[in-house]
Steps between C-alpha positions, in 0.01 A plus 500: 500500500770519229458268206784469250412439137715185530687397811792312337680456827204317647456292182858372514525465876210257485745262334804616698629169635483312170643791295786554738590128490495496119707819485752356745528182292546704183766716666693197627477322160751740342296495176302814427404495128362228273513246781279247673255751657411636156450150361277404795287813462467458124382142552261600777345779291485277193310237696272760657407647162483166319739632235805332347759777532573779750806723472590725791606852389593828664160672498157515337593742226789278394262202492286672238800641316654156477184334369481746212872489441481124493237508227717748307806274521287204387383698195134504612499877565688769305581864571199711413245229574203592719378370834154580633514624859244655739507880495466518882778263596809583710774633275720188537273312259564764234872540574553130434352546150683818399830388648500221240423732211135393468198727503230501772144523371285625783151363557250636750402301812157380600385777737356243743799265536773745390649209303549490122168529318489187285234645271742770384801280423415376151449851355854588608669207326709579191733290279782606737325380816688206650376475859250602762643596838222443746549654844333338801453841656449535880506118529199414279531254213505672159439200278209312352411274213421793273850640548649159428289459189595844362866416558471163325300649213769762429799278602597731786706418811337569836742649747376525859613785715448315824673745729187540717297178480713205611268228627189613307325240284289479186297178473742320726819618326725749673612829354848448362376190320223652287694658214822421312727661757462697817705755693491520881613771740609419853539866604462500884145631494362225273283216632820289475770750579877473538722701736612699196447475129427174327305358207433189295385380159273200461427318172421158355715583196830319561682684219392837636601404851847394383542824307392715797725311743796577273399861438467569876853369555697722262367301204674188623397145589862385517751713689692740273307378196253774398226413251325836540574856596331441831456682825557428866165422661514231760298423816753479781511217751388714792180615327435149368517355852263764638253454211503121531423529869208740447356313200365226722279758677384682184162333463401561861626860478292555189198352678542756775509778242179360343330502843590868551390586149167330568452706812585821316264403218207431729552748783620819328196707412558859390345664195824691433695171462478242222622153608665236276286199413558193714521223237272198500804277465693605813819330381518733199618787722776508763441870591857625475325836513152609602429794274200722551386786278383842607437844342640664811828314527720774652244578768457129583872432504565798726213398732634143529852620571369732773338190647824304490427292187760496222391466140675493158395595149561220244568677259468880471651537149435252217797384285392694189516825700842443652784733398711207378228406244446837336424325171175371648378815677258592221311175557180509703369223720205649694430195716864466603534876561188507714618203705831679564303787647272292721673181626624469855650190663409437864691270739469125450743230608512161669625656827216748552294428811122494509515816712705681235266389222204628699676830563553549123141409424362737762717784386387458138136478604529819708662702224 
């Protein structure tokens, strides 16, 4: 048996008829940017999240860049200000900060959840700290009342990097509606994926939303009138139509991922493998990734590949050790660095069959 890490073709073919009809309608409309499909999707996602404003943008990195840039244009952030960010996040979280001339302040994750360790945030706050970027890593909510209280105490914005956890909830509120603003990625492999790049910003701050909408369209709300030195970051009509089609199936797709994660959590039993915790509140995790830990990663990855099972490492090099961030290479984050040596993502998706899940479980148990 051959098991892909993620069978995107199968994911999208499961909605083939509806997607093809929407694409055909979009093609025939003659309107391919900033049109009706984008408006429909923004309204659908806004309603789904329970948030006042959604702005479709070109990709997930731009979503985060635009949130920070919006706060800069509004005079809330200034160049040189600091934003707290998890040390073990994907580099996009950090790029969004530095691209705007702000400084990332790395904080270690909780070794159990891999999410930002809330107990370590306050000691990293300085007079220049203006925000906490919390990353819902692997699909698990990275937010609680303690985080909210620290942010309020120090008058900090909470920016959600929600690239991986669309549909997850904390106390009945969905990610993307927990902080002050949130950035989404619709990269094809996400739980809600486009047929190319795509992203969105969500916020209840009307002034921020208006600023971001202008910034993403060359700095313009009125054609040829430019309030800002903006950029071109727009969600096209084709991607919007695909995303709006797939959004209506997101909750049931996430439920299928949870069911697979539950099987993995209860049926994988191997002393060489450490499993992620299955949360008590099942809705707090949408299992974008199922990430195990092992001291013998290369051997395990090679063994699984020999048995037809694809895996991926998320992520092998932390941001502070990347060549592009040489100024941070003297920093040490032992928890993050150990995770980067031990994590391994195994297949999980809404289109995996019971037989495929059993095959992965058996292979891991026999290693």
